[in-house]
N, C-alpha and C positions, 0 to 999 in steps of 0.2 A: 386698759383692762381687755379680755375679751369678749366680744358681743357680740350678738346676731349682723350688724354692721359688719364689722368687720370678718365675717366670715365671709360674710357675700361679695364682698370685694376684694375676698385670693380667691373664689369660685370664678368672676368677669374677670380678677388679670389672670386665670389660668385656664379658659375658657378660650379662645385665639389658638394655646397648645394644645389645647383638647382636639377640635376640631381638622387640626397637621396632621395631629396626631397621627389621631383618624385615618384622614385621606392617606395621607402615607401607607396607612399598612394595610389600606383596602388596595389601592395602587400598585404596590410591589403582590401582595395578596392573585389575583386578579393577572397581574404582567406568570406569574410563575404558574397558576392554569392555562391561559395563553399561552405561554413557549414551552414550556417545561412538561407538563403534568398532562396534560389529556397526547404528549406525543412521545408515546408510549413507544408508536416504532418509533423513532428513529434512532437509529445507531447514534455514536462516541464522532462520527467524522461529522451526520447537522445540530448534534447539539450541539458542538462548539461554539457556532459566535451566539448559540441562544443562552451560553449559560455565560457569556461575557458578558453580556448584553444584561444582564442579571443582578450580573457584580456592583456593574457601573450603577446601575439604578439602585440598590441598596444602598449604595456609597453615599450618594444624590439623595438618596433618603433622607439621611441620616445627617443629613451638610441642615440639609428645610429645618427639621425636629432642630436642630441645631442656632439655626438664624430664630422657629420662634417663642425658646426660651423669654421669662422676663424677666430679662436681669442684663448687669451692665454692659459694652461693651465688648471693654476692657476684662473682665469677663468670659463674653462669651470668645474675647480671642484667644484665653486660659483653655476654655472648652477645647474649641477646632485645631492649636496645639496639640492636648491630648492625644485627641483620636486618632491624630494624628502624628503620633508618637508610638503610639497601642495596637495603629496597623504597621510601623518599620518594623516594631519591637516581633511585632507575631511571622511577619518574613522572614525578617534574621536569624529566629531561632525556633522558635517551634514551628514552622510549615517553609521551610530552604529549599527540602526538594521539592514540595511539591509546587511550590514558585517558580522553582527552577525548570522543573518538565514544563510546567505549562507556560515559559516564555518561549520558554526549546519550543514548543507545536507552535507558535504562534509565528516565530525565526521558518520553523519548515514548509510554510501555509507562504510566508511573505516568498521562500529564494523559490521551495519549490521545486526538490533536488530530485524527489518520484514520486508517480500519483499512485492509486489504489488501484490494482493491477500488475502493478511493476517487477520485472527481476532484480532483488537486490542482494548484494553482501560489506553483509558489516560488522567483523570482526568473525568468528568463528561462528555466522546465526545466515546462510541461505534461503531463500523463501520467494516466494510473490507476496505483497501488499494488497494483505486483507482489510485493513479496517487502518485508517487514520481519526485518534484519540488527542483526547484533552490532552492525559498525560502522559498516556505511552501508545504506540504501533503498534497494529497489527502483522504479522506474515506467518502465512503457513509456508510451513518449512517440508523439506522434500517424503518426509515421511509422516503430514500427514495434517502435523500440531501444528498447535497454534500458538507461536509464541510472541507474549508482549514484552513491548522491548522500547525501557524509559526514552524518551523524547532529547533529553539531557546527553548518553550514550551514540543517537546520530546524528547531535549536532554534535559530539564531539573524538566522533568516528570516526576515521572516512567507513564513505558508503560507496563502492560501484553497484552503477544504475544502465541493464541489458538495457539501452535505444531500441524503442517501437520500429524508428528502419533495421534495421535489423542486428546479427551478435554474430560472433566469432567461435567457430563449433571446433575444440581441438582436441585428442589425445598423445599421448607418447611411448613409447617402444622402442625394443632394445634389440640392436640385433649384433648379428660374431660378426669380424673382421671379414671372414670368409665372404660374407657374399656384399659384391659392386655392390656401391650406391646407385651407379647408373643404372641397375638393373632395379634396385630396389624401391627408388624418387616416384617411380614410372606409375607399377603396382598401389602405388598409396592415395594418388593420383588418381587412379584408375580410382579406390574403392572410393576415398572423399565422394566424388563426383557419383557413385552408384548411392550412395548415404541420402542425396537429394541436396547434396550443401552447393553454394556456387564461390565461382573462381576459388579453388582449394590450390594450394599452399606448403610444399613440405620444407619445412628445415633439419640442417644437423645441429641439432643441439648441443653435443658434448662428441671430445675423441675418449672414451673409458679405458682403465686398463683391458676390457674381456671385450667392450660391445660397443658399439658405436651408436648415439640415443640419436630417434627421429623423434620429432613431434609432427605429425601431418594435422590441415586445418584449412574451414573454409565458412564461408557467409552461411548465417544461416535467416532469412527470409520473414518468415514465420516464426514469428519469438517463440513464441504460444508452446512450438512445440520441444520445449531447446531439450528437457530432461530423455525423449525418446530421439530426440539427434545423436545425443549423446551417445545414444547404446546401439544408436545405428551407424556411428560412422565407426563401435567396434568390433560391427558385425558385420559389417567389411572389410576389414582389413582381413581379422580373422577366414572369413571367404576364401578371397581373391588370392592372400599368405601364405593359408591351405593348400588352392587349388595349384596352383603353383612351386605344389611338395615344398617352402622352406617352412622351416618351423620355429619357433617360436618360445625354446626355452631359454634360462638364466643360465648366463659360463656358466654355472658355477657346477650347476649340472651338466654342461658337453662338455666339462674337468674332467668328472667323477662317475660318466661311466663311462665301458667297455665299448669299444670302441669296433664296432660289427659291423659298423654300414648304416645298419638299422635310422632311416630317418623319424626325426619324433612329429611327426600328422596324425593328424584321425583319417584313419578312412575313409575314400568315398561311400556317398548316399548315395545310394537307389535311388528311382525316382520314386518307389511310395511313399519309401523316411522323407525325399527332398520335400514332399505334400503336404505328410502327414508332422513335419517339424517347423516349415513356415507357423510364425509366432507373431501376430500383428498388435502392435506396440498403440496403437493410435490415439486409445484412448486414455494412455495413460498420466495426461497434467490431466486428464477433466475429472480421472480420481484425485489424483492427487493436491490438484491444484481449488476444489469441486467450487469455496468459495470465493476468494482471490476471486474465478472467471465469473460467477456470479454476478462479486462484486463492480467489476469493470463493465463487465456487459450490460448491466443497470444504470450507470451512471455515462456510459458510450451511449444510451440508446436515451435518456433524460436529458444530456446535449444538442440528439441529433432534434426531439420532442422540441424541447425550449427556444431552438434557433427557430424551429421552421415558424410556429407559435408568431415570436418578434418577427420575426419580417411579412407575416402574415398579414400582425394588425401595422405594423409598418404601411404598406397594403391597401387596408381599410381606407386607409385613411387620406385616401386621392381616389382614388375608387370613386367607382359613381352612375347608380342606374343598375340595372340585372347584371355586371357582373360583380357589382360593392357588394351581392346574395348572393351570389357564388363566393365570398372570399366569405363572406361571416359565417355560411356553410360551413367553408372547409375550417374554417377554425374554429368554431365549435368540434370538431368531427375532430382533430386533434387536443386541443380541450379534454374530450371524453379522455379521447389510449393516453396523456394524462394524470389523467385518475385515477385510470383504471390500474395501467401502471405502478401510478404509488402506494394500490391498494394491496398488490401484489406482490410489490418490496415491504411492506407492514405485515402482511403473513408468516414471509419472506426469516421476518424478522424477529416472528415471531415463535419460528417453529428453531428456530439453532435453540 
């Protein structure tokens, strides 16, 4: 028969479970506030390890609660097995794509095929990496759009990354057989040099029915100006070929026009027209890839400050006397710079 003593015994048996449950919930709540809730200024790149930590803590908390249940060991093993089965079913059926993107994100961080600020080409998408997230990667395209590419797509598709040490910039054009390649190749090399490319070269890529296809290329050492460099190369080719009275028209146009001896090239500009027609494209990348440029700059500055702080901390351990005071002052200055930079990053992200 149910009585007060039985109720007291039942409550006494459940007391350890209640204490464990309260402690686990308090720890998880505190961890969530410290790692995620208060870090509103962090982007997906910085939140990634924090989210993984919260997932691990939650799983550990569930196991601790199960172990605190006042049941027999056989029943406890069944409960733990059931929890594992439920988690596996969730990953396998209801959230397969989410889990796949999560694992792909971890793989991308391990292999590091690209970094924030790099130019990448994947499928039909080309642009600079602006942010690497938990489930997708944000790429800023040439039209300044922010494209979220799932991490699974980046893992399963070939990714072409432009090396920071330099990139090949090239363009192609076709000219008629009436123009000797011995005349054209030096002009194209001169155009590549004029556009600012190093170690230029010219290849004949095709001998068509009506025209010869040329490809002119060179090395661009400052890859941040990739878009402008491509345009400058084409502009230099136009200027030099037209300056040599060489027309650049399709073979179809040449075959269909009335052959009256007129060359299809622009009329030479006057001195005033040349001054007024000069166009500066140097800021094109600053406009197109503004977010990617900011992200790369912030990452670079933070890495330099962290490296300087670590070096000074190592020197401080072995320094003595006045030298130790000077190093400590310099270390404090770097830490203040780091705090200021973190504040600037937070303001920029909050305004995006």
